[in-house]
Backbone bond lengths (Angstrom), bond angles and torsions (degrees), N, CA, C in turn:
res aa  C-N    CA-C-N  psi(-1)  N-CA   C-N-CA  omega(-1)  CA-C   N-CA-C  phi
1 M - - - 1.428 - - 1.522 106.42 -
2 D 1.388 119.72 149.21 1.418 125.50 178.27 1.444 109.21 -68.69
3 G 1.259 119.31 140.20 1.506 122.49 175.64 1.391 112.97 153.65
4 S 1.326 113.83 -159.12 1.581 116.18 -174.15 1.478 110.25 -141.10
5 V 1.208 124.13 147.95 1.525 131.45 173.67 1.421 113.01 -127.81
6 R 1.284 120.03 149.95 1.445 128.09 175.02 1.526 112.86 -121.45
7 V 1.271 117.87 122.15 1.467 121.27 -169.80 1.668 108.23 -120.02
8 R 1.257 123.66 131.50 1.340 128.88 167.50 1.373 117.44 -104.94
9 V 1.468 123.08 130.95 1.365 117.18 -177.43 1.497 110.66 -141.75
10 P 1.328 116.23 141.40 1.567 117.75 -173.29 1.541 114.93 -81.48
11 A 1.259 111.57 158.33 1.490 119.55 163.34 1.488 111.31 -69.58
12 T 1.298 121.17 154.11 1.452 118.82 176.64 1.670 105.63 -144.73
13 S 1.309 103.62 155.72 1.510 119.31 173.09 1.504 106.85 -116.51
14 A 1.329 113.57 125.11 1.512 118.88 175.19 1.630 111.33 -106.60
15 N 1.292 109.55 161.79 1.478 124.69 174.41 1.473 106.66 81.46
16 L 1.399 118.98 -49.62 1.495 117.31 177.18 1.485 112.01 62.83
17 G 1.398 118.55 19.71 1.352 123.10 -179.54 1.539 105.35 104.79
18 P 1.409 121.79 -102.10 1.419 120.88 -170.20 1.600 112.45 -83.83
19 G 1.235 121.25 -7.71 1.502 121.67 -177.86 1.414 112.56 -86.07
20 F 1.236 119.36 60.54 1.650 124.53 -169.84 1.512 107.75 -66.17
21 D 1.314 114.37 121.84 1.424 120.32 172.61 1.608 112.22 70.66
22 A 1.422 119.13 11.40 1.390 119.73 -172.69 1.514 108.65 -132.15
23 L 1.246 119.95 -50.57 1.489 124.01 -172.92 1.449 109.73 -88.83
24 G 1.386 116.11 141.27 1.418 121.08 174.45 1.496 110.37 -144.78
25 L 1.369 119.22 156.15 1.479 124.85 177.47 1.499 104.87 -135.21
26 A 1.286 115.27 139.54 1.432 126.78 176.80 1.351 107.65 -96.01
27 L 1.354 117.79 137.86 1.581 126.83 -171.87 1.412 107.97 -116.69
28 S 1.448 120.54 158.11 1.370 127.16 176.77 1.436 116.53 -85.55
29 L 1.458 111.55 53.35 1.498 115.08 176.26 1.555 103.37 -140.18
30 H 1.320 117.95 129.76 1.370 120.61 -160.55 1.511 113.73 -125.91
31 D 1.288 115.81 154.79 1.537 121.63 159.60 1.464 108.49 -112.27
32 V 1.243 116.23 146.83 1.527 126.80 173.76 1.456 113.14 -114.57
33 V 1.180 113.45 128.28 1.538 121.45 178.70 1.509 115.13 -120.37
34 E 1.377 115.69 126.83 1.488 113.49 173.91 1.505 105.14 -119.30
35 A 1.331 115.30 131.75 1.418 121.05 178.92 1.543 109.38 -122.04
36 C 1.381 115.74 132.13 1.509 117.73 179.86 1.551 104.75 -123.96
37 T 1.355 113.85 141.90 1.321 118.91 169.39 1.561 116.66 -112.27
38 G 1.357 120.00 174.24 1.440 116.79 176.40 1.353 116.41 106.23
39 R 1.445 116.78 -5.63 1.490 119.33 179.17 1.611 105.08 -122.36
40 P 1.256 114.38 131.49 1.588 117.69 -179.45 1.468 114.43 -55.31
41 G 1.243 117.89 147.82 1.546 121.39 179.39 1.497 112.53 88.07
42 L 1.402 111.41 -177.76 1.410 123.09 174.75 1.601 114.16 -125.32
43 T 1.337 110.81 122.54 1.524 118.09 172.33 1.352 112.28 -122.36
44 I 1.263 112.73 135.61 1.604 119.43 178.35 1.576 110.70 -131.26
45 E 1.271 112.76 124.73 1.451 121.97 173.30 1.489 107.69 -119.72
46 V 1.383 111.09 136.70 1.599 119.31 -178.85 1.390 105.13 -135.52
47 T 1.387 114.92 130.77 1.460 123.23 176.66 1.607 106.65 -122.85
48 G 1.327 116.74 147.30 1.519 115.07 -178.28 1.389 111.88 90.01
49 Q 1.306 116.32 -142.63 1.485 123.66 -178.25 1.555 114.30 -68.42
50 G 1.342 118.16 139.01 1.455 119.19 -176.37 1.347 116.39 68.88
51 E 1.450 125.15 33.49 1.371 120.74 175.61 1.480 121.81 -51.23
52 A 1.392 114.48 -35.81 1.519 122.76 -177.44 1.359 110.27 -65.22
53 T 1.359 126.34 -17.74 1.368 127.49 178.49 1.599 117.57 -69.40
54 A 1.371 110.73 -7.46 1.526 120.23 176.96 1.556 107.25 -68.07
55 R 1.416 117.68 -19.22 1.457 112.91 -177.73 1.503 110.48 -100.33
56 A 1.366 118.74 18.08 1.393 121.23 -176.99 1.513 114.06 -79.57
57 G 1.291 112.70 -21.52 1.525 122.09 179.14 1.566 109.70 62.91
58 E 1.308 117.40 -128.63 1.513 119.88 -172.54 1.548 107.99 -70.86
59 S 1.311 119.87 -10.98 1.493 121.48 179.92 1.459 112.50 -88.70
60 H 1.413 122.38 -3.98 1.356 123.11 177.89 1.534 105.24 -66.42
61 L 1.409 113.51 137.10 1.342 120.86 -172.69 1.563 115.30 -59.63
62 V 1.410 115.91 -37.61 1.491 118.20 175.97 1.434 110.44 -62.62
63 V 1.331 114.01 -40.00 1.564 113.34 -173.72 1.546 106.05 -76.51
64 R 1.303 123.16 -29.98 1.425 126.35 -174.98 1.727 102.08 -69.77
65 A 1.275 112.09 -39.33 1.607 112.96 179.62 1.507 106.18 -68.27
66 M 1.337 117.95 -39.98 1.498 121.54 -175.01 1.584 107.52 -61.42
67 R 1.433 113.45 -48.80 1.365 116.92 -175.46 1.496 112.87 -60.95
68 E 1.234 117.54 -41.34 1.454 129.19 -176.03 1.539 105.09 -62.30
69 T 1.291 117.79 -45.16 1.417 124.16 -177.60 1.649 113.18 -70.98
70 F 1.299 110.11 -39.78 1.490 117.50 174.52 1.443 109.86 -57.94
71 G 1.433 112.95 -51.14 1.505 121.41 -179.59 1.528 109.68 -53.54
72 L 1.259 121.69 -46.57 1.540 125.21 177.90 1.437 110.35 -56.67
73 L 1.343 115.46 -34.71 1.484 117.21 -170.78 1.509 104.61 -105.75
74 D 1.407 118.02 33.70 1.272 121.63 166.14 1.585 125.89 62.12
75 G 1.398 110.60 40.26 1.453 114.68 171.99 1.517 109.35 166.41
76 Q 1.385 112.29 171.79 1.481 123.42 -177.33 1.531 102.48 -132.95
77 P 1.471 115.72 138.47 1.446 111.43 173.34 1.457 112.76 -75.10
78 P 1.397 116.21 165.08 1.486 113.12 -178.97 1.567 111.68 -76.47
79 G 1.272 116.82 -11.02 1.385 112.55 179.37 1.557 111.10 -158.44
80 L 1.267 121.91 162.59 1.418 120.03 -174.37 1.633 108.15 -148.19
81 V 1.309 117.57 131.16 1.403 121.12 170.85 1.499 104.19 -119.10
82 L 1.341 116.16 124.96 1.502 130.33 -175.76 1.565 109.75 -112.45
83 R 1.350 118.40 118.86 1.427 114.13 170.97 1.502 108.50 -130.55
84 C 1.397 113.97 125.98 1.529 124.49 -170.25 1.524 106.08 -117.77
85 A 1.420 112.72 124.02 1.445 118.40 167.22 1.449 107.54 -112.43
86 N 1.405 113.21 101.68 1.361 127.61 -174.40 1.498 121.76 -87.98
87 R 1.246 122.12 123.55 1.432 123.56 176.20 1.602 111.29 -114.94
88 I 1.393 115.56 -23.96 1.370 122.28 -173.52 1.642 107.11 -72.57
89 P 1.345 126.22 121.53 1.419 119.68 175.56 1.539 112.20 -63.37
90 H 1.394 113.18 149.01 1.411 120.76 179.80 1.524 112.45 -89.19
91 G 1.332 124.52 141.23 1.283 126.12 171.40 1.538 115.78 69.11
92 R 1.309 111.29 22.14 1.554 114.94 -177.15 1.510 114.37 -114.51
93 G 1.406 117.73 5.86 1.468 116.39 -178.37 1.479 113.49 84.20
94 L 1.321 121.40 26.86 1.455 128.86 -178.59 1.553 116.57 -118.53
95 G 1.313 110.85 15.49 1.504 119.72 174.00 1.538 111.56 72.33
96 S 1.286 124.08 39.66 1.419 125.31 -179.14 1.581 106.36 -70.68
97 S 1.272 119.77 -41.61 1.515 120.56 179.71 1.541 111.45 -69.79
98 A 1.315 119.27 -38.48 1.408 121.14 169.39 1.497 112.60 -56.16
99 A 1.250 118.09 -44.27 1.449 123.30 -179.75 1.553 111.99 -60.57
100 A 1.312 111.06 -45.14 1.438 114.59 178.55 1.475 113.13 -66.63
101 I 1.397 116.73 -40.04 1.433 112.74 176.44 1.509 118.16 -66.31
102 V 1.390 115.65 -43.52 1.377 121.75 176.95 1.528 114.10 -57.76
103 S 1.447 114.17 -43.93 1.509 114.27 177.74 1.388 112.27 -67.38
104 G 1.308 124.81 -30.97 1.474 128.11 -174.31 1.517 107.05 -71.24
105 I 1.419 115.29 -45.08 1.471 116.84 177.46 1.510 113.75 -63.44
106 L 1.363 112.08 -51.31 1.554 108.81 -176.44 1.637 112.64 -64.96
107 A 1.386 112.72 -33.03 1.428 113.10 179.97 1.568 110.23 -61.97
108 A 1.318 115.98 -48.24 1.432 118.65 179.65 1.449 113.71 -59.06
109 R 1.408 114.07 -48.61 1.415 118.73 -178.38 1.606 114.87 -59.19
110 A 1.378 114.93 -32.54 1.348 120.15 176.55 1.594 114.50 -70.93
111 L 1.361 112.80 -28.07 1.421 116.19 -179.51 1.485 118.65 -87.28
112 V 1.350 113.24 9.39 1.539 124.84 177.73 1.493 107.56 -111.11
113 D 1.340 119.26 128.88 1.357 123.10 176.65 1.644 106.69 -60.32
114 G 1.287 110.47 127.58 1.512 115.25 -178.67 1.446 114.45 67.99
115 G 1.312 115.37 23.95 1.653 119.49 -179.12 1.455 111.77 -63.71
116 A 1.274 118.59 -38.06 1.502 126.33 -171.93 1.531 107.25 -72.34
117 E 1.334 117.62 -38.49 1.465 114.39 179.51 1.546 107.37 -78.63
118 R 1.346 118.86 -34.57 1.555 115.99 -178.82 1.389 112.68 -75.71
119 L 1.364 120.32 -19.42 1.471 120.57 -179.42 1.564 103.30 -138.01
120 P 1.253 111.32 93.39 1.558 121.93 -176.72 1.581 108.27 -73.19
121 A 1.203 112.66 176.00 1.533 121.13 -173.56 1.501 106.22 -67.31
122 S 1.395 121.17 -34.27 1.474 118.95 -177.13 1.628 108.30 -71.71
123 A 1.353 112.47 -32.54 1.466 111.07 179.06 1.504 111.91 -78.82
124 V 1.344 118.67 -25.29 1.484 118.24 170.30 1.458 113.71 -61.52
125 L 1.352 114.44 -43.13 1.527 117.29 176.13 1.431 114.99 -60.81
126 R 1.262 113.66 -35.19 1.594 117.55 -174.53 1.479 102.60 -74.41
127 L 1.264 124.25 -47.01 1.435 125.93 -172.87 1.566 110.88 -69.03
128 A 1.303 117.55 -40.54 1.549 120.49 173.41 1.469 105.20 -65.60
129 S 1.237 130.63 -41.71 1.425 124.49 178.91 1.612 111.24 -64.80
130 E 1.262 117.33 -39.38 1.504 121.26 178.71 1.576 109.15 -56.56
131 L 1.469 111.83 -48.46 1.445 115.42 -175.03 1.549 109.29 -76.69
132 E 1.245 123.49 -25.00 1.417 130.01 174.68 1.491 112.47 -76.34
133 G 1.228 119.51 -48.02 1.401 129.22 173.91 1.606 106.27 105.28
134 H 1.327 124.85 3.83 1.313 126.24 171.28 1.657 107.71 -166.88
135 P 1.314 117.01 160.29 1.529 111.97 -167.45 1.454 113.71 -102.10
136 D 1.327 119.23 -2.36 1.518 115.11 -174.00 1.475 120.37 -61.26
137 N 1.271 113.71 -55.63 1.480 118.73 170.88 1.559 120.36 -61.41
138 V 1.263 117.41 -42.51 1.395 120.81 -177.93 1.664 106.86 -70.91
139 A 1.160 124.15 -32.00 1.405 128.11 176.92 1.454 111.45 -64.47
140 A 1.447 117.61 -45.82 1.392 122.27 -178.66 1.565 105.11 -70.08
141 C 1.359 126.31 -38.21 1.302 132.88 -177.92 1.495 112.65 -61.03
142 L 1.300 114.88 -43.53 1.475 124.19 -173.27 1.573 108.19 -81.86
143 L 1.343 118.54 -44.11 1.571 118.49 -174.68 1.488 116.76 -94.90
144 G 1.427 115.07 -22.04 1.487 119.59 -174.21 1.553 110.95 74.47
145 G 1.256 112.60 174.66 1.512 120.87 -174.82 1.415 113.42 59.06
146 L 1.365 123.76 -151.33 1.361 133.08 176.46 1.546 111.80 -95.16
147 T 1.278 110.32 126.78 1.590 119.66 -177.58 1.477 117.84 -119.48
148 I 1.232 117.03 141.78 1.390 123.81 165.89 1.564 109.72 -110.21
149 A 1.221 114.25 122.35 1.380 121.55 -176.00 1.495 116.93 -114.93
150 W 1.248 127.13 146.22 1.452 123.10 174.21 1.601 107.21 -158.75
151 T 1.347 111.73 166.12 1.519 116.68 -178.72 1.463 107.02 -118.82
152 G 1.385 109.87 118.37 1.398 117.84 176.78 1.541 113.95 -106.94
153 T 1.380 118.21 -158.27 1.465 116.34 -168.20 1.525 105.32 -74.60
154 G 1.362 120.67 -24.36 1.453 126.75 -178.89 1.563 111.13 -91.70
155 G 1.354 119.85 7.64 1.388 122.92 -177.38 1.440 116.32 94.08
156 A 1.222 120.42 -176.43 1.538 125.00 -179.29 1.553 117.10 -50.30
157 Q 1.354 108.14 132.49 1.601 120.15 -179.73 1.544 101.32 -134.14
158 A 1.404 111.15 162.75 1.426 119.35 177.01 1.580 109.32 -167.21
159 I 1.419 109.78 148.73 1.403 116.67 173.02 1.557 107.65 -120.10
160 Q 1.375 113.68 156.55 1.438 115.24 -175.59 1.492 106.45 -119.20
161 L 1.469 116.13 137.65 1.447 124.18 178.47 1.500 104.99 -121.67
162 S 1.361 114.53 162.14 1.335 123.55 -177.93 1.378 115.66 -107.39
163 P 1.393 127.21 101.27 1.470 124.73 179.32 1.500 114.99 -62.57
164 L 1.373 116.18 153.94 1.391 124.75 176.88 1.509 112.23 -49.73
165 P 1.355 121.39 133.60 1.407 115.61 171.19 1.549 121.52 -65.73
166 T 1.334 112.00 -7.07 1.450 117.04 177.74 1.625 109.65 -86.71
167 V 1.261 117.59 -11.47 1.511 120.23 -179.82 1.514 106.52 -85.63
168 V 1.410 112.17 124.69 1.471 116.04 -177.29 1.528 106.01 -117.56
169 P 1.363 119.70 117.97 1.338 124.37 175.41 1.535 113.79 -80.23
170 V 1.302 118.14 133.08 1.459 121.93 -176.18 1.477 108.04 -124.13
171 I 1.264 118.69 123.37 1.450 123.97 177.41 1.406 113.96 -102.60
172 L 1.437 115.16 133.01 1.441 124.00 -179.56 1.416 103.32 -112.68
173 V 1.380 122.32 108.34 1.477 122.61 -168.84 1.620 111.69 -96.02
174 A 1.305 115.42 117.27 1.462 112.67 177.05 1.385 116.14 -63.20
175 P 1.278 118.67 150.17 1.466 126.08 178.86 1.560 115.41 -61.57
176 E 1.371 115.75 -38.29 1.439 118.50 -178.30 1.490 110.26 -115.81
177 P 1.320 116.26 150.00 1.530 123.67 176.47 1.503 112.21 -74.63
178 L 1.192 107.00 159.70 1.590 123.29 166.23 1.407 117.44 -134.78
179 A 1.378 116.42 119.08 1.512 117.78 177.47 1.511 112.03 -53.16
180 T 1.341 114.85 139.35 1.490 123.01 172.49 1.571 109.15 -55.72
181 E 1.292 114.59 -43.92 1.448 120.98 -177.46 1.498 114.98 -60.58
182 T 1.383 113.15 -37.70 1.529 117.66 166.81 1.545 118.29 -54.71
183 A 1.464 108.64 -51.24 1.411 110.82 -176.31 1.497 111.69 -71.88
184 R 1.373 122.93 -27.90 1.455 122.14 176.32 1.497 107.21 -77.64
185 G 1.244 126.73 -25.43 1.377 127.10 -174.14 1.619 114.07 -68.47
186 V 1.210 114.20 -24.27 1.463 120.17 176.17 1.475 115.40 -85.99
187 L 1.308 124.27 -8.45 1.471 125.21 176.71 1.515 111.25 -68.99
188 P 1.214 112.26 145.55 1.603 115.90 -176.31 1.599 102.86 -86.73
189 E 1.333 114.19 163.23 1.398 123.36 -179.74 1.499 108.91 -72.25
190 S 1.291 123.22 -26.07 1.548 125.54 -168.70 1.633 102.06 -152.46
191 V 1.270 109.85 150.45 1.507 118.47 178.11 1.498 110.84 -129.60
192 P 1.232 118.62 161.66 1.529 121.26 -178.43 1.498 112.16 -59.84
193 H 1.257 121.51 138.00 1.502 121.18 179.26 1.574 113.18 -56.36
194 A 1.254 119.84 -33.61 1.504 121.34 178.60 1.510 108.87 -71.67
195 D 1.304 118.82 -27.07 1.490 121.02 175.30 1.528 110.02 -66.93
196 A 1.461 114.15 -47.39 1.391 118.86 -176.33 1.560 109.58 -68.37
197 A 1.302 122.92 -37.58 1.352 124.01 173.23 1.551 114.73 -62.08
198 A 1.341 121.98 -40.68 1.325 122.66 174.69 1.491 115.27 -63.34
199 N 1.356 111.93 -38.82 1.575 110.95 174.58 1.388 114.52 -66.57
200 A 1.288 117.66 -40.11 1.544 122.80 -179.15 1.618 103.08 -55.61
201 A 1.155 118.88 -49.67 1.495 125.14 -177.10 1.573 106.20 -57.87
202 R 1.246 122.20 -54.78 1.383 130.42 -175.00 1.510 111.62 -67.64
203 S 1.284 117.91 -32.77 1.510 121.26 171.99 1.654 111.23 -66.81
204 A 1.210 111.54 -47.99 1.545 112.87 173.61 1.555 109.87 -56.97
205 L 1.336 119.26 -50.19 1.402 123.38 -178.82 1.555 112.39 -56.58
206 L 1.345 117.43 -41.54 1.404 126.05 -176.88 1.537 108.30 -57.14
207 V 1.360 116.75 -45.37 1.448 119.39 -175.47 1.557 107.05 -66.06
208 A 1.305 119.51 -35.24 1.434 121.22 177.55 1.600 111.93 -74.38
209 A 1.266 113.09 -34.39 1.518 118.63 174.92 1.498 113.65 -57.71
210 L 1.325 111.86 -47.25 1.482 120.50 -169.80 1.559 107.15 -83.44
211 T 1.288 122.84 -11.74 1.344 120.52 179.15 1.491 120.12 -120.21
212 S 1.369 112.56 -7.07 1.540 116.77 -176.64 1.539 111.86 -159.97
213 E 1.343 119.19 -28.56 1.547 120.41 -177.23 1.479 109.16 -122.62
214 P 1.209 123.89 69.90 1.469 119.67 -178.83 1.535 115.58 -65.05
215 G 1.218 120.29 -10.84 1.424 122.80 -179.00 1.555 112.99 -76.64
216 T 1.327 114.51 -10.36 1.456 120.58 179.47 1.535 111.10 -100.59
217 L 1.425 115.99 7.78 1.499 115.90 -176.60 1.401 117.85 -56.40
218 L 1.429 117.52 -38.06 1.438 116.04 -174.45 1.646 108.88 -67.31
219 E 1.244 118.99 -44.34 1.496 126.17 178.62 1.536 104.39 -61.33
220 A 1.372 118.39 -51.19 1.409 122.95 -174.78 1.533 118.11 -57.76
221 T 1.374 115.50 -25.72 1.411 117.89 -176.51 1.486 115.41 -93.85
222 R 1.369 116.78 2.95 1.476 116.69 174.76 1.563 114.46 -63.83
223 D 1.316 113.25 145.24 1.590 119.93 -174.58 1.375 110.62 -137.17
224 W 1.377 120.70 142.40 1.317 129.56 171.76 1.423 115.94 -118.90
225 L 1.344 119.29 -13.07 1.446 122.51 -166.51 1.535 114.59 -84.83
226 H 1.357 115.50 -38.32 1.479 118.91 -172.24 1.408 116.08 -133.76
227 Q 1.301 122.90 -35.41 1.377 123.26 -174.97 1.616 115.23 -61.76
228 P 1.381 115.39 -46.80 1.458 116.99 176.52 1.414 115.32 -59.32
229 Y 1.339 120.22 -32.63 1.491 120.53 178.44 1.474 111.90 -79.39
230 R 1.262 125.34 -24.33 1.383 131.30 -175.00 1.653 109.91 -88.57
231 S 1.266 118.64 -5.62 1.457 123.31 -175.59 1.501 111.13 -66.19
232 G 1.170 117.02 -30.24 1.567 118.04 -176.41 1.537 113.29 -76.08
233 V 1.433 114.15 -22.64 1.562 115.42 176.78 1.556 109.44 -98.11
234 M 1.456 116.78 -0.59 1.285 113.64 178.37 1.690 108.74 -147.16
235 P 1.408 116.24 58.84 1.292 117.95 -165.00 1.612 116.70 -62.49
236 V 1.329 118.36 -33.34 1.486 121.13 178.45 1.490 105.66 -66.58
237 T 1.380 120.34 -43.04 1.428 123.43 179.48 1.622 107.56 -57.22
238 A 1.344 116.39 -49.13 1.434 117.12 -178.40 1.418 114.42 -59.70
239 D 1.450 117.58 -43.46 1.545 123.91 177.32 1.563 108.20 -60.79
240 L 1.305 117.48 -43.34 1.482 117.10 -177.83 1.435 113.29 -67.37
241 V 1.425 124.66 -35.98 1.334 125.65 179.56 1.565 103.82 -70.70
242 R 1.360 123.63 -40.66 1.392 125.72 -176.58 1.458 107.18 -67.01
243 R 1.288 127.99 -40.83 1.400 122.85 -179.64 1.469 114.20 -72.53
244 L 1.346 116.27 -37.12 1.560 122.91 -177.23 1.546 103.08 -62.84
245 R 1.323 121.16 -42.89 1.416 124.27 -170.94 1.649 105.89 -73.55
246 A 1.278 112.80 -35.90 1.463 114.54 179.06 1.635 108.21 -66.92
247 A 1.315 111.96 -23.24 1.578 114.65 -177.34 1.618 101.64 -93.59
248 G 1.269 120.19 6.53 1.418 116.22 167.46 1.641 109.91 92.29
249 V 1.204 114.71 11.08 1.520 123.71 175.82 1.475 113.02 -94.39
250 P 1.222 118.92 117.74 1.489 120.28 176.28 1.599 111.19 -66.94
251 A 1.370 116.16 106.70 1.407 121.12 -170.94 1.468 111.11 -134.72
252 V 1.283 116.73 138.44 1.495 122.89 -176.72 1.518 110.75 -139.77
253 V 1.306 111.14 162.87 1.496 111.45 169.39 1.514 112.68 -73.97
254 S 1.393 118.38 132.11 1.410 122.24 179.81 1.406 113.19 -80.39
255 G 1.387 117.70 110.73 1.404 122.26 -175.70 1.608 112.24 61.72
256 A 1.351 112.34 -133.44 1.439 115.06 175.23 1.569 112.40 -88.18
257 G 1.282 116.03 12.77 1.510 120.10 177.34 1.429 115.14 76.40
258 P 1.388 121.66 178.92 1.446 118.50 15.64 1.617 109.23 -102.33
259 S 1.271 119.95 21.72 1.381 122.51 -177.76 1.617 104.48 -85.26
260 V 1.326 113.99 163.91 1.523 118.56 -176.60 1.472 107.14 -124.79
261 L 1.412 113.13 143.59 1.503 120.77 175.95 1.499 108.03 -116.11
262 A 1.211 111.58 126.81 1.596 118.56 175.53 1.558 111.78 -120.55
263 F 1.238 113.41 156.70 1.400 118.35 -174.98 1.512 112.14 -124.07
264 L 1.244 116.90 125.11 1.542 126.99 -177.92 1.500 107.08 -111.12
265 V 1.210 122.60 158.65 1.432 136.75 178.64 1.406 115.25 -120.53
266 R 1.376 120.74 117.26 1.456 121.99 178.02 1.527 104.52 -75.00
267 T 1.272 113.61 145.36 1.531 124.60 -176.63 1.516 105.75 -99.61
268 H 1.288 118.95 166.58 1.494 123.13 172.30 1.443 111.91 -64.74
269 S 1.306 121.12 -23.44 1.371 124.87 -176.03 1.542 113.64 -92.17
270 G 1.314 118.33 -6.40 1.496 119.73 173.82 1.561 108.77 160.37
271 G 1.365 110.54 -161.73 1.354 122.21 -177.93 1.458 122.02 -66.26
272 A 1.257 124.93 165.06 1.494 126.44 -179.89 1.541 105.95 -77.00
273 S 1.357 117.28 143.27 1.440 125.49 -176.57 1.531 106.82 -94.60
274 L 1.444 111.42 137.42 1.512 122.08 177.31 1.431 105.95 -103.60
275 D 1.253 123.89 14.61 1.511 123.96 178.07 1.398 117.18 -58.00
276 A 1.392 120.24 -47.62 1.394 119.45 -175.85 1.642 109.95 -72.37
277 V 1.370 110.54 -31.74 1.483 110.14 175.23 1.474 116.95 -63.09
278 D 1.440 112.48 -46.90 1.397 118.43 179.26 1.458 116.76 -67.44
279 S 1.270 117.86 -28.18 1.600 120.77 -179.43 1.513 102.82 -81.89
280 T 1.212 123.51 -27.66 1.612 119.43 177.96 1.530 105.60 -69.92
281 I 1.336 113.99 -46.23 1.522 112.59 179.72 1.411 112.88 -57.25
282 R 1.350 115.77 -48.86 1.519 115.23 -178.37 1.468 116.36 -63.07
283 E 1.445 114.38 -31.90 1.600 119.84 175.92 1.517 107.50 -61.79
284 M 1.320 117.20 -42.84 1.500 116.33 -179.26 1.459 116.98 -77.20
285 G 1.413 118.75 -19.50 1.391 123.14 175.26 1.562 108.79 71.25
286 I 1.306 114.60 41.79 1.402 116.95 172.81 1.606 109.90 -121.75
287 E 1.312 111.33 159.79 1.595 114.82 -174.63 1.419 106.90 -117.33
288 W 1.272 112.18 95.24 1.557 123.62 173.42 1.511 111.76 -113.09
289 D 1.344 113.46 137.42 1.485 118.76 -178.10 1.659 101.70 -68.49
290 I 1.370 118.19 137.13 1.462 120.97 177.79 1.525 104.77 -121.42
291 S 1.287 124.32 128.45 1.361 129.30 173.82 1.540 111.57 -137.69
292 A 1.366 112.90 130.13 1.433 121.03 173.20 1.608 106.47 -89.88
293 L 1.323 117.24 119.35 1.403 116.58 -175.37 1.560 104.50 -115.52
294 D 1.394 107.61 -177.89 1.563 120.28 172.03 1.516 100.58 -103.53
295 V 1.402 112.45 167.10 1.377 122.49 161.89 1.501 108.90 -82.20
296 D 1.294 113.47 128.62 1.515 121.36 169.13 1.442 109.53 -75.27
297 R 1.346 115.57 109.40 1.374 120.29 -178.89 1.524 121.65 -96.04
298 R 1.368 111.67 2.75 1.574 127.22 -175.93 1.458 108.14 -95.49
299 G 1.443 116.64 -50.83 1.392 120.79 -171.65 1.522 106.57 79.59
300 A 1.323 109.58 179.03 1.507 119.74 -174.93 1.630 110.05 -47.43
301 S 1.251 108.98 141.03 1.464 120.28 -175.90 1.525 118.47 -134.57
302 I 1.294 123.50 138.31 1.429 122.68 169.40 1.507 103.28 -90.75
303 Q 1.317 114.58 117.99 1.389 126.58 178.76 1.484 115.66 -83.42
304 S 1.272 117.66 -29.24 1.597 118.60 178.27 1.572 101.01 -167.58
305 V 1.331 111.39 152.84 1.446 123.62 165.25 1.539 104.14 -137.78
306 T 1.417 114.97 129.99 1.490 121.07 -173.30 1.580 102.30 -131.91
307 P 1.317 113.68 119.12 1.495 116.43 173.60 1.570 105.65 -70.54
308 G 1.433 111.94 159.32 1.301 117.37 -174.90 1.470 121.19 84.61
309 S 1.267 126.44 162.10 1.454 130.21 178.70 1.469 115.20 -72.21
310 V 1.343 113.24 148.17 1.485 120.57 -177.99 1.514 105.89 -107.30
311 P 1.514 112.23 139.65 1.459 112.50 174.69 1.423 114.34 -65.28
312 A 1.360 117.38 154.45 1.549 117.87 -178.88 1.513 104.47 -73.86
313 G 1.394 109.01 163.60 1.456 118.31 179.63 1.494 116.76 87.17
314 S 1.296 114.75 -4.21 1.477 115.39 -179.26 1.527 109.66 -84.87
315 T 1.369 118.92 112.89 1.396 126.15 -173.25 1.543 114.49 -104.58
316 P 1.268 125.49 124.42 1.548 117.21 175.55 1.437 113.15 -51.66
317 Q 1.378 118.23 150.08 1.454 125.95 177.69 1.521 109.97 -101.13
């Protein structure tokens, strides 16, 4: 149908240390995408992060996800106007590609009569996982909260859990991006059985730490499967994680990096302290953006759907 839709999608951090390609956490940092149909051609406007992607045309990831979804729902609109207000950093391990894919699928589905019935939530997750290549980030982006994702015989599946409100995720955003392909390219084809067993135990402990036992977060975030192998392509990240953990801060590589995710815990007497994080950054002499966020417990959401055409120049806020 001709009209417009506005979608809001959260940043995500995957792996969370030992939960490689399985665990994800939605964060209170969002992109907003507005898509309008009914006008011939393709127009893309991008503000905030990734402004250069406006020149990508049909290769833009949101557009690609929309085209794939329209195709599954038996048609393409004659024209498309896409406006993206981006706050999620690109290439930093905070789920920007998952956010783009999820927003494109949900936007296209909302612009097709009966789209939600023809492409239910389970199918959205499967499609998003196929486009992304793995389900951890897209599951957290779609569902919100803490997610456990896996791929079964029928495709990607996920369940959502609610982390304790006292757990505070802190992102330390690296100044330069790192391609996910680079970070994945250094991983070995196999790992020692003892390392796999240790990671399995820590993954289970991490679910408990985030939902009921926050005092175990430092032990629960230890990893043997991917972070040691990636240290060579992100040495500053590896050093930062090591120093934070030595200071008692549960810290991990966020997704494929190079940003870092740390967990703080609010006490009964007040908020969580960033002192150890700040002092570590100062000691290293690096300039990384630090933000204490909330867990996004809602996930991706359709903010509005409006039948009919939308005037040019309307930009999401």
